[in-house]
C-alpha positions in Angstrom: -18.1 11.5 -0.5 -15.0 9.9 -2.0 -12.7 8.9 1.0 -9.7 8.8 -1.4 -10.0 12.6 -1.9 -10.0 13.4 1.8 -7.0 15.5 2.9 -6.1 13.1 5.8 -6.1 10.0 3.5 -2.6 9.2 2.2 -1.9 8.4 -1.5 -2.3 4.5 -2.2 -1.0 3.0 -5.3 -0.8 -0.6 -6.5 2.7 -1.8 -7.3 3.5 -4.0 -10.3 4.5 -7.6 -10.0 8.1 -6.6 -10.8 8.2 -3.9 -8.1 6.7 -6.4 -5.7 9.4 -8.9 -6.4 12.2 -6.3 -6.2 10.7 -5.1 -2.8 10.8 -8.6 -1.4 14.3 -9.4 -2.8 15.7 -6.0 -1.5 14.7 -6.7 2.1 14.9 -10.4 1.9 11.4 -11.0 3.1 8.4 -12.9 2.0 5.0 -11.5 1.2 3.6 -12.7 4.5 6.1 -10.6 6.4 4.7 -7.3 5.0 2.1 -5.5 7.2 -1.5 -6.1 6.0 -4.2 -3.8 4.7 -7.8 -5.0 4.3 -9.2 -5.1 0.8 -12.2 -3.1 2.1 -10.0 -0.2 3.3 -11.5 3.0 2.1 -8.0 4.4 1.2 -7.8 1.8 -1.6 -10.9 3.4 -3.2 -11.1 2.5 -6.8 -7.8 0.7 -7.1 -8.2 -2.7 -8.8 -6.6 -4.9 -6.1 -6.9 -8.4 -5.1 -5.6 -10.5 -2.2 -1.9 -10.9 -2.4 -1.2 -7.6 -4.2 1.0 -5.0 -2.6 0.1 -1.4 -2.1 2.5 1.6 -1.7 1.3 4.2 0.8 2.9 7.7 0.6 2.3 9.9 3.5 3.3 13.4 4.1 5.7 14.1 7.0 6.6 17.4 8.6 10.2 16.2 9.2 10.9 13.8 6.4 8.7 15.4 3.6 7.4 12.0 2.5 7.4 8.6 3.9 6.7 5.4 2.1 5.1 2.2 3.4 4.1 -1.0 1.7 1.2 -3.2 2.7 -0.1 -6.5 1.3 -3.8 -6.8 0.6 -5.7 -9.3 2.6 -9.4 -10.3 2.5 -9.9 -10.6 6.2 
């Protein structure tokens, strides 16, 4: 079974380097201040990610429609 196809797994997408820099500049933060996601996380599935990449997670919300979260990829 492919975990990325499961109904309860939110959509994960890798952001580009430009999007990553725009995100950090917008919020005035460093990469280390983003919440972490393990590189082995099943939600990352077949995404070609490496340590230090940023992943955008889009979750369905009954009140907000969609909520967007950003996570930095870590090895451990």
